[in-house]
C-alpha positions, 0 to 999 in steps of 0.5 A, a space after each residue: 175390373 175393366 168394366 168398373 173402370 170404364 164406369 168410373 171413367 164415364 162418371 167422372 167425365 160426366 161430372 166434369 161436364 156437368 160442372 163445366 156446364 154449371 160454370 157456363 151457366 153462371 157466366 151467362 148470368 154474371 155481370 162481371 164483364 171482365 170474367 166473361 171476356 176472359 172466359 169467351 177467350 178461353 173457350 175460343 182457344 179450346 175450340 168451344 165456338 158456341 159457348 165463345 160466341 154466346 158470351 161474345 155477343 153478350 159482351 160486344 155492346 158492353 165492350 164499346 170503348 174498351 181496348 178489348 172491343 176490336 178482338 171481341 168483334 173479330 173472334 165473334 165473327 170467326 165463331 159464326 164462321 167456325 160453325 158454318 153460319 156463313 151468312 152471319 159470318 160474312 155479315 159480322 166480318 163486314 160490320 168489323 171491317 166497317 167499324 175498325 177500318 185501320 185494324 191489323 186484323 182487316 185483311 184477314 177478316 176481309 178474307 174471311 168475309 170473302 171465304 164465308 160467301 164462297 162457302 155459302 155459294 149454292 150448287 150450279 143448279 140453284 139461282 147463282 146471285 150469291 155465287 156472283 156477290 162471292 166472285 165480286 167480293 173475292 176480287 175486291 180482296 185481291 185488288 186491295 191485298 195483291 200480296 196477301 198471304 191468302 192470295 193463293 187460296 182466294 184465287 183458287 176459290 175465284 177459279 172454283 166459283 167461275 167454273 160454277 158459273 160457267 157450268 150454270 150458264 152452259 146448262 142453262 143454254 142447253 136446256 133451251 134446246 132440250 125443251 125444243 125452244 130452238 130459236 132461244 137455244 142458238 142464241 143463248 148457246 152463241 152468247 155462252 161462247 162469246 162470254 166464255 171463250 175457250 170454255 171446256 164446254 165450247 165444242 159441245 156448245 157450238 155443236 148444239 148451237 148448230 143442232 138448234 139453228 138446223 132444227 129451227 130452219 127446218 120448223 120455220 115457215 118456208 118464207 124464213 127457211 133460206 136465211 136460217 139454213 144459211 145460218 146453220 151453214 155458217 155455224 157448221 163452217 165455224 165448227 169444222 174449222 174450229 174442232 177438225 177432230 171433233 167426234 160429231 163431225 159426221 152429225 154436223 156433215 149430215 146437217 150441212 148437207 141437208 141445209 145445202 139441199 134445202 137452200 137448193 130447193 128454195 131457189 125454186 120458191 117465188 119471191 112472193 113467198 119470201 118474208 116480210 118485215 112483220 114475219 117472225 116465224 
């Protein structure tokens, strides 16, 4: 008896779905703009964003000049957002903002455009051009609507994206050292600490910069070593002053001691072996 009821329920559900599908297909073929618009709004309210969006996309050019056009365009942009088509939703929200700059929905559209770009931001390993665009768009939103109900969420999104960019910058700079491009690593890590003061990666970045500078000095031609070991000592002094409790102090001290020893040795190097303006190694 129970199995029979389940079959009956399944058949009834299938019949209703087929009827719904048939009704939707008729709507797609219908030339009745009002009927299509009402159906699109109903689908939207029920959370059927695919069907709503399909109907609205057809209706938007037909609704030009009518009061329904504004709502239709906003809803269409949002159907793309709800379906995670973030590139499209960002585009259509921007189109809505440009078309209806005085609409009461512009603030929400601006926020959802920013959120679309936030959602489209790739993982930190990939190119971060889209992330930078998202950060700029979120900041534009916060500047335009400083008391918005969406302010807290927008700020949270911005902070998350900033952390991603920070991580990307650190990992990229650190990669130079992993590849033994020591000069480039020392420069990149110095730039990182300047751009992101107080970063969670600051201690690690400063230590790797010291390692890179020390390694660069060691591998340099003798004529260039004096200035590069001296720079390593400067990096060491900054490191111990900034992170007196660091777990890397012993390793830093070892590099410092060897750099001092190398400088003592270089005191006996004849001046003729010192660098000329054309020397680069």
